N, C-alpha and C positions, 0 to 999 in steps of 0.2 A: 504494500500500500504506500502511495506517495504521501509526503507530509501534508496533513490537512490544515485547515484554518488559515489560508492565505488572507492577509489583511485587505479588506475592501478598499477601493480607491477613495481618495479624499473627496469629501462631499462639498460641492460649491455652494455659493450663497443662494442661488436660485433653487437648487435642489433642497437646501436646508429649509427655505421658506415654504416650499411645497410640502415638505414633511410636517412642518409646524401647522400649516393650514389643515392638513389631513387629520392630525391629532386633535386639533381644536374643534373639528367637526363633531366629535363625540365626547370630548373631555372639556370640563370648564376651563376657561382661559387661564385662571389662576393655577391650574394643575399642569400647565405646559410651560416649563421654565426654559428660557433660551438666551437671556441676557447675561453678561458676564457676572454681574453682581448677584444674580439669582443662582447661578451655577456654582459660585465659589464654595458654598458649604458642602458640596458633593465631590470636591476634587480629590479626596483621599479617604481612606478609612483610618484606623488607629495606627497603621504603619505610615506615618506622615512624612517619612523621608521621600516617598514617591508621590507626586501630585500631577494631576491632569484634569483639565476642565472637560466635561462631556460636551458633545454637540448639543444635546437637549436632555433635560431631565423631566420625567413625567411622574405624577403622583395619583394613580388611579384609586378608586374607592370600591369598585366592585369587580367580581371575577370576570364578568362580561367585558368590562373595560380592559382588563389585562389581556383577555383573549384577542380583542380587536387590536390592541397595541402590537402584540406579537405577530398577528396575521399581517398587519401593515408592514412591520419591519422585515418579516420574512419575504414578502412580495417584492420589497425594494432592496433586499440584500443589505439591510442596515444592521450591524451588530448591536446586541443588547446586553447590558450588565445589570443584574438584579442586585438591589441593595436593601439591607435591613436597617439596623441601628447604627451601622458604621463603626462598630467596636472591634472588628476583626483585626488581627495583628500580622497578617501575611500579605496584605495588599490584594485580597481576593475581590474586593469591591472597587478596585482602582478603575475609573472610567476610561473610555476610549475617546479620542478627539473626534472620531468619525462615527460615534455610536450614541445610542440612547441609554441613559441611566434610568432604570425603572425602580423607583422607590416604593417599598411596601409599607411605608410608615403609617398610612391611613388604615391598614388592615390590623387594627389593634383591639379587637373585641374577643372576649371569651364567649364562644357561641353556645356551649352547653357544658355543664359540670354534673357528672353522674356519680354521686358518692357510693351508690350500691355496687355498681360495676367498677368503681375506682378508675374512671377515665374522664378526660376533659377534651372537648373539641375547641381548638383555638385558632385564631388567625395568625399568620406568620409574624405580624408586627407586635404581638403581645410580649411584654417583657418577661424574661425568665422568672424573676422573683414574683411577679404579679400572679403567676399560676399558683404558687405555694400560698400566697396571701389569700387568694380566692378559695383555696381548698382548706385553709386552716380551720374554719368553723366546723368542718366535718372531721377534724382530727386527721387530715390527710396532707400530703405535700408532694411536690415534684422533685425527684432526687438529684439530677445533675445540677451542679451549682458553680458555674464558672465564677471567677473573681469579679467579673464585670456583670454579675447577674442582676444588679440593680438597674442596669441600662440595656444589656444585650437582649436581642429578640429571639424568639424560639425558632423562627425561620432561619436565621443565621446560625443558630446552634445546630440545626439539622444539616445545613449546607456544609458546616465545618466539622460535624460530629464532635461537638464540644463535650468536655468532661467536667472537671472541677475537683474540689477538695474531697468529695465523697464518692468519687468514681471507683476507688479501689474495691469497695464492697457492693456498690449499687450499679456500677457500669457507666458507660458513656451514653450519649444521646441515643445511639442506635439500639441500646438495650431497654430504652424507656419510652419508646413510641410504638404505636400499633398501625397507624394508617396515615397516608399523605394524600392530599389532592394537589395535583400539579397541572400546569398548563405547558404544553409542548410549544416549540418554536412556531409550529403552524397553527397554534390557537386551539388545539384539542384539549379538553379537560379530561384528565385521566386519574383514576383511583388506584393507588398502590398500597398493598397491604389490606388488612381487614379489621373488623371490630373484634374478631376472635384472636386468640393468642398466636395462631399460625394460619397461613393461607396457602393454597396449592400453587404449584408452578415455581418458576425461578424466584429467588429472594431479591426482588427488585427494590424492596424497602431498604435493605442493607446497601444495595448499589447506589440508590439515590442519596442515602445519608453519607455525607462527606464528599459529595460530588461537586461541591463548590460552585453551584449555579451553572454548570456546564451542560446539564442534561434536560433541565426543565425549571420552571418557576413555581415555587411552592406557594399555594394560596390557602392551605388549611392543614393543620396537624392534629392528630389524635394522640394524646400523651397518656401514659400510665401514671396513676397516683398511688402512693404508698402510705400505709398507716404511720402516723408519727410514732416514733419509738417511745416506750414507757419511760425510759431513762437514757441519758447520754452524758458521758463525762469525758473530760480531756486531761491527759497527762502532758505536762511540759517537762522536757528533759534537756539539760545542758551538758555539753561535752567540751573537753579541752583539746580535742583533736577531731578534725572533720572526718577522717577515715574511720575513727571509732563510731561516729554517728552513722556513717554508711553501713558499717558492719551490724550495728544494732537494728537497722531496718530489716536486713536479711534474717537476723536472729528472731525477730518478732514474727515474721511470716513463717520461718522455719519451725517455730514452736506451735504452729497450727492455729495461730490467732489471726483472724481477718478483721482488722480495725475498720470502722466506718470511714476514717480518714487517717492518713499517715504522711505528714508534711515535714520538710526539712528546710532550714535556712542557714546560710553561713554567716560569719561575723559581720561582713559588710551589710548584708540584708538585715540582720538583727539590729544593728546600730541605726541604720536609716529608718526602719519602721518604728523603732522605739522613740526616736526624736520626733517622729510625725504623729504617732498614735498614743504614745505613753501607756503601753500595755504592761509595763513593768517586766520587759524582757531582760534576760541576763546578758548585758552588753559586754561582759568580760569573757563570755564563752566563744569558742571558735566555731561552734555549730549548735543548733538547737533542733529538737524534734517535737512535733505536736502530734500526739496519738489519741484519737477519739474512739471509744467503744460505745456501742448502743445496744439496746434490747430491753429485756425485763430488768428490774432492779437487781434481782439475784444474779443474772448473767453478767451485768455490768460490774457489780462488786467483785465477782470471781475473776473476771478478765482483767480488771484494773490491777488486781494484786499480781496476776501472772505477768502482765506487761512490766510492772515495777521490778519484779524479780529479774526479768530479762535485761532491762535497762541497767540495773545495778551490776549484773554480771558482765555487761559490755563496757563498763567504765564511766557511766554517767556521773558527773560531778555534782549535779543538783537535780532533784525531781520534785515537781509540784503537781497537785491534783486540783481540778476545779471542784468546788463543793456545792455549787448551785448553778442555775442557768445563767445568771449574770456573770459569774466568773468564767463560765464556758465561753460566753460571747466575747469577753475581753481577751481571752486567750487567742481566739480566732481573729479578732479585729486587726491585729498587726499583719497577719498572713494575708488577709483579704485586701489590705491596703498597701501591700509591699510594692506593687508596681507604681502607683502614684507617689509613694514615698521617695522613689528614686529621683523624681523631679526636683527635690529639694537639695540634692547633692551633685547633680549633673545637669548641664544644659539639655542633653538629649540621652536617650537610652534605646538600645536595640534589643528587643525581647526575643530570645531564641526559644525553640521548642523541639526537643528531640527525646527519644525514648530508648532506654538501654536495659539489658538484663540487670536485675537488682544486685546480683553477685559482683558486677563490675563497677558498682557505684564509687567505691573509694578510689579505684584505679582511674576512672574517668575524671573525677573531681581533681585529682592530682595533675592529670594531663591538661585540664582546662586552666589550672593555675599556671602551668608552664607556658601555655599559649598566651595567657594574659601578660606575662612578663615579656614574652617574645615580641608581642605587638605593642607593648607599652600602653595598654588599655585596661582599666579596671573592670572586673567582672564581679557582680553580686549574684549569688546562686539562690534561687527560690524554686522549689519543685515539689511535685507529687511523688515523694520518695517511695511510697508503697508500691506503685506500679512502674517505677523507673522513669517517669516523665519529667525530664529536666527543663528548667526555665532559666538558663543563664542570661543575666541582664548585662549587656556590654555598655559601659558608660562612655560617652564620647561627646565631642563638641562639633556640630555640623558647620559652625562658623570658621573652623580651622581647615584650610585647604587640604584635601586628601584624606581627612580623618574618617569621613563617612565611607569612602572606598576601602580604607584599611579595616574599618569595622565590619563591612560586608565580607571581606576576605576572611577575617577571623571567624565570623559566624559560619561561613562555609566550611572552615576547618573543623569547627565543633560538630556540624552535621555529619561530615565525613567520619569523624571519630566515632560518632554514634553507630554508624553503619559498620565500621571496622570491628566493633566489639559485639556485633550481632543484634544491633538495635535498628532504629528507623529514624528518618529525618524529621518526623512530626508525630506528636501524640494527640493534639487536639486543636492546634491553631490552623491546620491546613497548610497547603503549599503556596497557593496564590502566585505572586510574582517573586516573593522573597526567596523561596527555596527551589525554584523551578530548575535551576542548573544542577542542584544536588540530586534531583530525580534521576539524572543521568548516571549517578553513582549507585543509587539504590536499585535501579532496574536496568535490565539489558535490552537490546534492540527488539527481541521477540516479545518481551513483556510490554514494552511501550507500544509496539504495533497492535497488540490486543486492546490496549487502552484506547488507541485511536479508532479501532473498529467499533468499540462500544459507543464512543462519542459520535461516530458517523451514523450509527443506527438511530440515535435519538435526534441528531442535529446535523443532517447531511451537508449543509452549507457552512457549518462552523460559525454560526452567528451568536450562540449563547456564550458569553464570557470568554471570547477567544484570547489565546495567549497566556492563559492561566493554568496552573496545576500540572498539566502534562506537556512536557517539552516536545517539539518536533524532533525527528531523527536528525535533521540537518543541524538543529541547534545543539544537540548532544555531540555531534561530530566536531562542531566549532569549540564547544566547551572542552572536549577531550584534548584537542590540539593546544588550546590555551592553558589547560591544566598541566600539560606536560612541559610546554615551552615558555610558560609565563605570559604576562600581558594582562590586559583588563579582562575582567569577567564579562561574558556576553551580555548580561543584563545591566551593565554599567551605563548603557545609553538610555535607560528609562528616565522619564522626566522626574527630576528631583526638586526638592524644596531648597 
């Protein structure tokens, strides 16, 4: 198969006006944005290092409007990038200069909440946290809880297969949804999955989850709800050596304990978040673990004691327990605020996202520290230690010439390291434009060819979010040559801030 997704030709002023007129024929004028000042808020997602104004941005309110938008763009061969809340960290919602940015912000209603069957039907623009808030009166909640859950939308969570603090025990987004309604590029409304726990045929629900807007536009999600646990408590453990903390993670899992959450922060992250949140974190520690167990009161009491025994045997220098819900919330407050806390100690930060086998944790952290020294860039480590999902935060200053490029190269080396130890280049943030070149390391030519075949089946003209997630074979050949002989990375020509 030849490389798909050639970039459509540049759209001229007359063609742009014709497209605006056609969109305004069925959308309110205020829902079709085309002036520079109107488009500026949509120029990037949370990976703000890359910015690009879209040709046009549209804000539909109904499924029929979404269908008409996609039919129009398909007929005119205009690319479309779907956007949720814009909290993505891999550039997955980066617009195209010759394309339409389709915002789902107005799809923000919870359509139905069924406490008996423990499900909820929601529109894609509903905030992650809003689902749990709506379910709370029924003693239910939605388990996946990304750190951005106060703002991120469920449609984006599905597109990136987001996780969060509690994904170790309760799984990622793919494990917590039952059904999707999507609109294909030719405007067809398709149901994927079912209200039952399983449906016949190929597992298209898993295929669509994490597809980064390349296969269809999500317009409705049916999520699973779980009973709120009777009890939940957190242990905070400090260590004087980061490798000891990494070993403790493996020992907890090895003891047959599956915590609800198991998070790790290094000294740089501890100090930054403590200055920001004042959660009384041990700033003299080299590393810190947060381990939460939940279940019945008896289960929690027994497991907390077992976790403490493991932590003591692994060399913890200090151990604290949360004694009530307020203390539990305080323990988690710093971890949830770790990313914004970095803004107080660095002009910019680049948030990486890779996953490794837990047994290699100490080794990888040591190598990341070596890379930090080699590139002269500070790195703060915050991650979901229980499932090996790393989030190294590379601190840099975009105002210094060449520092962003050096940061990107360092990030690429971290992704490559994850693959070398048997892991993967992403755990929950997706690939987007950020890690598209590292896909060439993760997958070989035959695997990428199959990815392109799936894309072609859903989107023959390559109009849905082109240039994201799956690199062309030509791009990988270029990357391979540059990787061997040096020079700029292929994505260094993306529009930057």
